[in-house]
N, C-alpha and C positions, 0 to 999 in steps of 0.2 A: 576515972577509968573510962576509956572510949570503947564502946561495944565492938566486938569482933565482926558483927554483922554489917558494920559500916564499911568494911574493906572488901574489894572485889577479890575473888580467888586469883592467885598468881597463875600465869601461863606456864606451859611445860618448859623444862630446861633444854638447852641445846644438846643434841646428841654428841657423844665423844668418840675418839679413836676411829676416825674415818680411814678406811683402807680402799685402795684402788687396784684393780687387776686388768691391765690393758690386753685386749684381744686384737693382735696385730692384723690378722687376716680380714676380720670384719670391721676393723677400726671402730670398736666399741670398747667400753670398760665396765667391769662389774664393781659395784660399790657395796661396802659393808660398814656398819657403824654400831656403836653400843646403844642399847635401848635407853630412851629418855623417860624418866618417871612422869606419868600423866599424859604422855603423848599417845594420840590415837592415829596419827597420820604423819608421814614424812614426805618432804619435797626436796629432791636433789636437782641441782642446776649446774650446768657446765657452760662457761662463757670464755670464748677464745679471745686472743689479743686482737683479732681482726673483727670482732663483734658477733661472731656466730654463737647462737645459744641453742642448747638442747637440754631436756629435762626429763625426769621420770618421777612418778608418785608411787608410794608403797605404804601399806599398813604394817609391813614387816621391817626388819633392820637391814634390808638389802634391796637393790634394784639395778638395772642395767641402763647406762647412757649409750644410746645408739646414734648413728649418723654423724659421728665425729669426722671432721675434715682432716686430711693428711697434712703432716708437716706443721702442726699447730701446737701451742701450749694453752691448755684450758685451766681456768681456775674453777675448781669444783667445790660447791658448798651444799650443806644439808640443813634444812629447817625442820623442827618438830612442831606439831600443832595438835590441839584438842578441838572440841566442838566450838570453842569460843575464840581462843587466842592462838597465835603462832609465836614460837620462841623468838626473842629479840636477837639473841646471839646464835651464831651458827658455827659449825665445825667446817674448816676449809682445807683444801689440798690442791697442789698444782700437778697437772697431768700432761705429759708430752706424748702426742699421738705418733703413729707410725709415719715413716717418711713417705713422700709421694713417689710414684714410679719415675724412674729416669726418663728424661725428655730428649727428643731429637736423636734417637738412636739411628746410626748409619753403619752399614756393613759393606765392605769392599773386599772382593776376592783378588788376591795377588796371584795372577795366573802362573807366572813363571816359577814362583816358589811353592805353589800349592798351598797357600795359607790364606787366612782371612783376618782383616783388621776391622775391629768394631769400636766405634767412638760414641760418646753421648755428652750431654751437658753436665758440668761439674755440680756437686752438691756438698757444701761444706759441713752439713749436719751428718752426712753418712760416714761411718767408720770404714766400710769397704763395700765393693760391688761384686755381685755374682753374675756371670754370663753363662747362658746356656744356648747351644745351637743344636737343634734336634732335626734329624733327617725324617723323610717320609716313612722310612722303615722303623723308626722309633729309636735308633741309636743316637747318641748325643756326644757333643764335645763341650767342655766347660772350662772356665777359668775364673779366678777371683783376683781382685786388684783394689788398691786404694786410689788409683788414678782414674781418669775418666776415659780410658781406652784399654783394650785388651786384644791380644793376637792369638789365633788358633792355627796351628800348623798341621802338616801331614793330612790334609784333606783328601778324602777318597774322590776319584774322578766320577763324574756323572751323578753327583748327589745334589739334592735340593735341601736347603736348610731353612728352619724357622728360628730366628735369633731374637732372644729377649734378655733384658738386663733387670736385676733386682738390687735395690739399695738396702743395706743392713746397718742397724744401730742398736747396740745393747741387746743383741739376740732377737731383735724384732725386724722382720723382713717387710719391705714394702710390697705392694702388688707388682707383678711383672710389668715391664714396659710394653707398649704396643709392639706386636711382632713385626719383624722385618724379614722378608723372604729373599734369599740369595742362592745362587747355584755355583758349584765348583766347576772346574774345566771339564768338558766332555772327555770321555775315554777315547782311546785310539780305535779307528775302524779296523775290523779284521776280515779275513776271507776275501781279500782284494784280488781280483783277476780281471783280464780284459781280452778283447779280440779286435782284429782289424777289419774295417769295411773299406775294401779297395776301390769300390765304385765312387764313394764319396770322399776317399782318402781321410777317413776318420777312425776313431777307436771307441768301442763300447767298453765301459768300465763298470764293474759291480762290486758290492761289498756287503758285509753284515752290519746292520745299523748299530751305532755306538750309544751307550748310555749317556743321557744328558745332552744329546746333540739336537740342535734345531735345524741345521743346514750343513751341507758338505761341499767341498771344493776339490775337484780333481785337477791335478797339475801334470802336464807333460813337458819335461825338459829334454830338448833334442840337441844333438851335436851340431856345432856350427851356429849356435844361437837361435835355432828354431824352437819356439815355445808355443804352447797352446793350453787352454784350460776350459773347464765348464763347471757350473754350480747347480745344485739342486737340493730340495728338501727330502728327496726320496733316496733310494739305494742303488740307482743306476744313472749313468750320465754318458752322453756322447761327446767326445772331445773332437772338435772339428778342425778343418784346415791343416791337416798334417802334410808335410812335404814328402816328396818321393825320395826313396833311398836314404832315409835318415833313421838313426836308432834313437828311440825315445825312452826315457825313464818316467814311469808313472807312480804317483802316490796320492793318497786321499787324506784330507784334513777335515775334522769335525769342528763345529763351533756352536756357541749359544750366544745369548745376549750379553754375557760377561767375558767369556774367554774363548780362545781357540785351543783345541786339544793338540796332542802330539801327532806327528805324521804317521801314517800307516807304513807297513812294510812295502817296499817298492817292487815293481816288476818292469820288464823291458819289452818293447816291440820295435822291430825294424821294418819300416815300410818298404814295399817293393819299388824297384826303380821304374822309371817311365821313359821308354826309349822312343815312343811315338810322339812327335811334337806337332806343332802347327795345327792344333785342333781349334775349331771355332763353332759356335752354335748361335742360331738366330730364331726369333719367333716374331710373328706378326700380331698386331693388336687384334683382339677379339677372334683369335684363331686358336685351334686346339692342337697344332702341330709345331714341332721344333725341327728346323733344318740344321743338320750337323755336317760340317766340312772338315777335311783333314788332308794332310799330305803324308806320304810314306817317310819314315825316318829310320836312321841306323841301318841295320842290315836286313830290314824287312823287305820281302819280295812283293812286288805288286801283283804276283800271281796268287797270293794268299787272299782268302775272303776275310772280311772284317765283320765284327759284331759291335754294335753300338748299344750301350746300356745307359739309362738315365734313372737315377734313384731320387725320388721326391722327398721333400721335408717331412711328409707323412709316411715315408718308407715304402710307398708304392713304387713299382719298377716298370719302365717302358723299354722295349728293345726293338731293334731293327737290324737286318743283315744287308751287306752290300759287298760287291766285288770291286766297286769303284771307290772314289774318295768322297762320297757324300751319301747321306741317308736321311730320311724323314721319320721322325718319331711322332706317332699319332696318339691322340688321347690325352694330351697334356691338359691340365686343369688350372683354372685361375686360383689365385691365392697360394700357389706352391712355388718352391724354388727347387730346381733340378740340378743334380751333379751328373755331368755327362762324361763318359770315357769311351774311347775307341780301343778295342783289343783285337788281336789276331786270333785268339782262341777264347773258349768259354772260361778259361782260368783268368779271372779278372785280377788276380794278384801276381800274375807272371810279369816278367819284364817286358813282354811284348804288348804294352798298353800305353795309352797316353795319360798325361796327368789329367785330373778332373777339370772340366770347364763348367762353370756355374751359370745357369740361365734362370732368370726370374720372370715368371709369367705375370700377366696383368692382374691387378686386384679384382676380386669378385665384387659385385654390387654390395654395398654395406647392408647388413641384415639387422633385424630387430631394432629398427629405429624407434627410439623412445623420446617422447616429447613431455617436457615438464614446464608448466607456466612459471614465469618469473614475475611475481606480482609487483615487487618493488620497482623493477626496471621497466615494467610494462612491456616485457619481452618474453622470450622463450629460450629454454636450454634444451638442446637436442644431443642425444648420445646414441651410440650404435656399437655393435661388436667390432673390435678393431681387426683389420686385415694384417696378416703377418708379413705381407710384402708391400703394403702401402707406405708411402713416404709423406703423403699429404692428402687432405680431404677438402672438398668444397661442399658446403651446405647452402642450398638455394631455397628461398621462400617466395612463392608467387601468390600475390593477393588477388581476390576476386575483382578488385578495381584496377588490375593491371600493375599494381605496385610490385616491384621485384627487389629483393634484398638478398645478400649472400654474405658468407663469412668463410675464411680459410683457417684451417687448423692442421697441426701436425699430430694431434692426438685424436682420440675417438669421441670428441665432444666439441660442441661449438655453441655460442650464445648470440642471440640477436636482441637488441633492446630498442626501445622507442618505436615499436610497431604501432601502426594505426589501430585505433580502437574499433571494436565491433566489426572486424574484418575476418574473413575465412582465408587461411593460407594453405597452400599445398607445399609440403616440405619434401625435398628429395636430397640425397647425399651422393656425391661422386668420390671415389677413391682413386689415387694415381701414384705411380712411381716414375722413375726416370724414363721408362719405356712407354707406358700406356696409361690411359685413364679407363676406369671401369664404366660400364653403363650405369644409369641412374638406379638408385634404390627404389623400392616400391614407394609410391607417394603416400604420405601420411597427412591427413587433414587436421588443421589446428585452428581453433577460433580464439582470437585475441580477447583481451579484457574488454568488457562492454564499455561503450562510451558513457560518460556521465549523463544521467537523464536530463532531458530538456522539456520545455513546455510545462514546467512545474507550476501548479496553482494550489492555493490553499483556501479552504472555507472553514472558518472557525465557527463552531456551533456553541453559542453561549449557554444554551439551556442545559446541556450535559457536560460542559467544559471539555469539549473534544474538538479536534480539527481533522478535516478530511483532506488528505493530500492526493493529488492526481498528477499524472505525467504521461509522456508518450512512450511507446514501446521502444526498447533498444535491442538491436540484433545481438544474439548470443546470450542474452540475460535469461537466467533461470528464476531469478527472484529479485526482489527489491527491498531495501530498508529505508523507511522514512524516519526522520529524526527532527526533534524540536529541542533546540538548545536554549536554555534560559540565560539570563544575564549573569548568573552566578556560575555558569559552566555546566550545570547539571543537564542531563538529557533524558528525554522520553522517546520511545521507539515504537514503531509498528512495522510489520513485514507483510509482504504480499507477493503472489506469483502473477498478479494482474497489473493493472495500471492505476490502482488507487488503494489506499489503506487509511485507517482512522487511528489517530493518536489520542489516547484518553488520559485524563488526569491533569489537564492544564489547570493552572492556577489563575483564577479570575484577576484581571488587572496586570498580569505579567506580560512582558514582551519576549518573543521567541524569534529565533532564526530557524526557518524550516529548510531542510535539505533532503535530497533523495540520493541513494547510492544503489547502483545495480551490481549484481553478483552472478557469475557463471557457475557457482558451486565451488570454485577454487580461488578465484581472485575477485576482489571488489573494485569497482570503478572508483574514480575520484568523486567527491561530493558535487552535486549540482550547485549552481550559484545560490548562495543563501537568499532566502525570500523572507524578509522581516514581516512579521504580523503579530498583533497583540491579541491576547485573550480578552477582547473588549467586553464590557458588561452587556447584558441583555437589554432590549428596549424595556422601558417601564411598562407595567401592566396596570389594569383597573383605572384607566384614565377617565375622569369625570369632568364635565364642563357645566358651569352655572353662569348666568348673566345677572348683573346688577341693574338697578333702575337707570333709565335713560337720563343723561344730563348733557345739555348743549348738543343735542342730536348725535351723541356718541354714547356707547355703552361698554362698561367694563366686562370682559370675559374672564372668569376665574377658572383656571384649570388646575386639577390636583391629580396625583397618581401615587402608586405604591412604590416605596423605596426599593432599589435594586440591591441585592446582597452581593457586595463587591467592595474592595477598599477604595477610598478616595474618589467616590463617584460624584459627578456634577451633572446637571440636567439643563437642557435647552428646549424651551417651548417655541414652536414655529406655527404660524397661522397664515394661510393664504386664502384669498377670496375675491369676490367681485362686488362692486358697489352698485346698488339699485338694479341688479340683474344684467348689467352691461358688461359684456365680455371684454370690451375695450377699456374698462375702468377696473383694473385689478390692483390688488395690494398684497404685499408680503411683509409680515411683521414677525419679530423674534425677540425673545427675552435675551438677557445675558446669561452666561453659565452660572448656575447657582447650585448650592448643596441642599436647598429646601425642596420639598415635594409639592410645591404649588407656586403659581405665578399668575399675575393679572395683566391683561393687555387691553387697551382701549380701542374698540372697533367702531366704525361709522354705522349710523342707523341704516336700515334697509339693505343689509349686506348678507351675502351667503359666505360661509367660511368652512375651512378644512383645517382642523387642529391636530398636530402630532407633537410628541415629545421624544427626545432621544437622550441617552446617557453617554457619559464619556469619562475616561480616566487616562492615565499615562499609556495604557495599552491600545487606546483608540476609541473611536466612536461606535455606538451601536447603530443598528438600523432604526428608522423611525418606528414609533409605536403604532398600534392600530389607530387609524384616523377616526376622529369624531367630527361629524358633519352637522351643520346647523345654520340657522340664520339669526341675525340680531333683530331686535324689535323694529317695527316700521318707522320710517320718518313721519313727521307730522303731515296730516292731509293738506293738500294744496287746493287753491281756487274754491274756497268755501263760499257758498252763495246762499243768501237768505232772501226768499221771495214770499210775498203775501203780506198779511197784516199781523198785528200783535195778537188778534183773536184767532187767526188761523194762518199758518205759514208753512212753507217747506224749506228746509235747509239741505243743501247738497254739496258735494265735494268731489274732487278727483281721487282716483284710486291710489293708495300708497303701496309700493312694492313690498310683497311678502306679508301684507296685512290680511288677516282672516276675519276680523270684525272691527266695527267702529262704534264709538260711544260719544254721545252729546251730553255735555254737562251744563247745568245752570249754576252760575257762581254769584248770583245776585245777593245771596244771603251771607256771602263770605266763606262758604264752604262749597265743595263740589257736590252737586246733587245731580245724579244721573237722570236725564229726562228721556233718553233714547239710546237703545243698543241695537245694532243691526249689522247684517253682513252685506247690506246694499250700500249704494253710494248716495243715499238721501234719506230724510226722515221728516215726517209731518209733525208739527208742533201747534199748540193752542195757548193763547193767553201768556205769551212770553216775549220779551224784548230781545232782539238779536244781539244787542250790545252786552248782554249778560251770558252769552253762550260761548262754549269752547268745544272743539271736536278733537278726539284722539283716535289713532289707529292702533290695533293690538294684534299680537300673535302669541305663540307659546313662549317666546323669549321675553315678552314684556309689552309695555304700553309706551307709545310714543309720547313726546311732549305735546301739549295742546296747541291748536291753531287758534289764535285770538284775533287776528286781523281778518274780519269777515266782511266781504263786499256784498252789495245789493240793498235795496230799500224796501220797507214795508209799504203796503197800499194804504193810503189815508182813508179814513171813514168820511164819506161825502153826504151832505144834506142839501137838497134843492128846494127852494121856495119860489112860487110864481108871484111876481109883484104886479105885473101888468100883462096884457096879452102878448106884448112884445118884449117883456123883461123877466129874466130869471135871476134869483139870488142863490149862488152856490157857495156853501161853506164846507170845510173839511178839517179834520183833526191834523195837527202838525205831525210830521214824521221826523224822527231823530236822524240827523245827518244830512237831511235834504237841504239844498241851497236854493232851489227854485222848484215850481210846480207848473205843470202844463194842463190846461183845461180844454177839453174837446166836447162840444155839444152837437149832436146829430139829430135832425128832425126825422121822425118816423110818421109817414102818412099812410092812410088806409089804401089797400090795393084797389085799382079801378076795376069796375065790374065788366067793362068791355075790353076786348083785346086791343092791344096796341102798345106802342113804345111809351114809357112814362115821360111826363113833361120834365122839362129841365128843373132842377132843384135850385130855386132862387132864394130860399129862406134859410140856407145853412149858416150857422153861426161860425164866424172865423175864430180859430183857436187864439186863446189869450194866455200869455205866460205871466204867471203871478209869482212874485218872489216872496219867500217866507223870511 
C-alpha cells in the first residue's frame, strides 16, 4: 500500500454552466457559472479574433467583462483556483459583441422635393439600420432599412437637423454614428413691400425674415427686358438702375448653404417717365463741387425754374436751383457716388424730370493702413480700408537710403518682397478711379528685417566650457540669438539685447559652428556666416621643470604637467631661449605631439630658456601654459691659468655665463677632491700640481663639465751657489710641461753716499737660456 500522504491534493475542478449576458450600450458582458468544489477564486478571460484581451477576477460565481470592442467575436473562458493550484480545464463560450456605429454617414437635402437622402457604408453583419433626424426643437423624422440608405420626405422648411444612424442585430443596437448636421430649404419671405426712389431711379424693398435663411435676393423683372436685382443678409435691399417709365415686378427669394426657398408674393412698381434729357454732370479732381448741365426737353418751357438734386450712395442729398441750364452742387465728398436728376418741380417722381446721371467722386485717401511683416519673403504686407469708388491702388515704400519701391493692386492690400534689410521705409497708399487719384494716405513707418549680424567673433573659455560671442549692432534689431551647432546637428543658444552673449555647456573636444541671428521682435534675420571654432582643451597646469646632469656641454630639460580632462588630448612642449646670453644666438625647440604628461629636450650649456606646453585635440589647440623660465648649467670655465709653484700657486679662469660659483677639484687620487670653492674667478692653492686640477662652474641648474686643459707653468725652486768671485752656480727643480728655462742675474750694488748719477753697470750677467 502507498501512503496517501505521498500524493499532492488535487486542484479545484473547472466551473460549469457558463452563461453570458451582453450589455449592448456599454459593450460589456455579465458572466455567471456554477460553483466549483474547492475553488476560492475565479479568473474570467475574453480573447477576440483580432487578439484583444480583457479579464475579470471574482471570488463569487459572476463578474463583468468590460471594454469589449465592437463588431468582434470573443472566446470567453473561466478558470477556478485555490491557494495552490488553478484548474487545468476551463469552461468556454463564444460571445459576439454589439455592432460598430455606421461609418461615413452623409445627408443631402433634395431642395425641389423637400426630402432628405442619407447614405452610409454597408455592414453585412447588421440585420437592419435605424435613422433618426432630430430638429433643434426636438421633433424627429426616422426610418429603418436593411439597405445602406434611407430617404425622409415632407421636410418642414427652415429646419436644422442632426442626423444619426444605428446598426441593429439580434435586438442589440450599436452606438449611434457621428452626427451630421443639415438644413432644409428656407421658408418663403413674407410681408414684402417696396417704394420708389426717383432721384436714384431705384426701389427700396423690405420683408419679414424667413426661417432657415442665410441670405436674400430681390429680383425686379421689367417689361421690355429691363431687369435688376440686389442681395443682402438683412431684411431690406435697394434695387438700383431702374429704367424710366417701366413697370417692374418684384419678389424676394431666401437661401441657405443647401437650398433656395420658394419665391415670395410679388408686387409691382411703375417708374415715372423722364421727359427732360441731355443731362450731364462733371466734377474736378480734389474738388467738392459737381457741375450739372442740361437742355430743355419735351414741352418744358425755359421760363420754368429748375431744381437739381443729387443723392449720394450714403443717402445724403445735395440740391441747387437754377433758371438757366446749369447748376453747381456744392459739398460733394470723396468716396461717394451721386445720382443726379434735374426736375421742373420739387416732385421728383413727376414726368417733368431727367433720367438720373451718375457721377463718381474721387477716392478718399486710404485709411487705417496696416503693416504686417512678411518674414519668409523679407518683405511687407500692407492692407487698408477699401474705397467704394476706387478701381486701383498704388502703394509706395520710400527707404531712408533713397530706395523707392511700389506695387499696384485692384484690392485693398499689396505686398512687397525682397526689401533691403535694416532699413526704415515710409509707406503711403494712393487710390484711383477712372476720373482721379486720391491724395496720399498718412505715412506709416516700417522697419525691415534686421540684416544678419556681421563682425562676429568668438572666444572659447576652456575653463568653464563656454564661448563668448560678440558682434556689431544692427539697425532695427531688438535682440540677438547666438547659436553653437555641433557636428551632430544639436544646438546650444544664448540671447542678448546687446552685442555679446555667452553660450554655456560646450563639450570639450567638440567642434562647433557659431552663428548669430538678429530679431526685431517679429522677424529674425538670416544667420551670420558660420564661424567654426572648437571647444579646445585648456592649457596644461602645474608645469614643472627639472634638469639632468650636463653631458657634452648640453643638458636635458625634463618638463612635466598635469593631464587635461578632455577626450583625445595630446601635448606639445616648446622651449625658446638664448645661448650664452647673446640675443643674436637664439634657439627654438619643440617636442612632437604626445599623449604623455612629460617630455625631455636637450639644451646647450649656459643658456636661458622659456618653456611652455599646450594641449590639442580635434577641436583645436589651447593657448600656451604659464611659462617656466630658467637657465641651464654653465659651460665649462675657459682660459684656466695656473701661476706660481707647487708649494704656492694661484689658479684663475674666465667667467662662465650664468655661473654663480666655481669649484676646483684635485683628481690625483682618482677621485674628485674639492680643494677650492669660490664665487670669484681665481683661487689660491698650496702643495698641489696643476696637472691634477679640474675647474667647474655651477648654478641652481647644475654643474658644468670640468676644464682639464690648464695653461701656465709653476715657478721652479731655485738654489744659487757662489763658486768664485766671478762665478755663480744656479740650480732649480724641474717644472712639468716646461720645454726651456730662462735665467736672469742682476747685480745689486750699495747706494753711493754722495749725490750723483750712478756709474754705468758693466758687471750685469747676460741672460742664458737653458733647456730642460
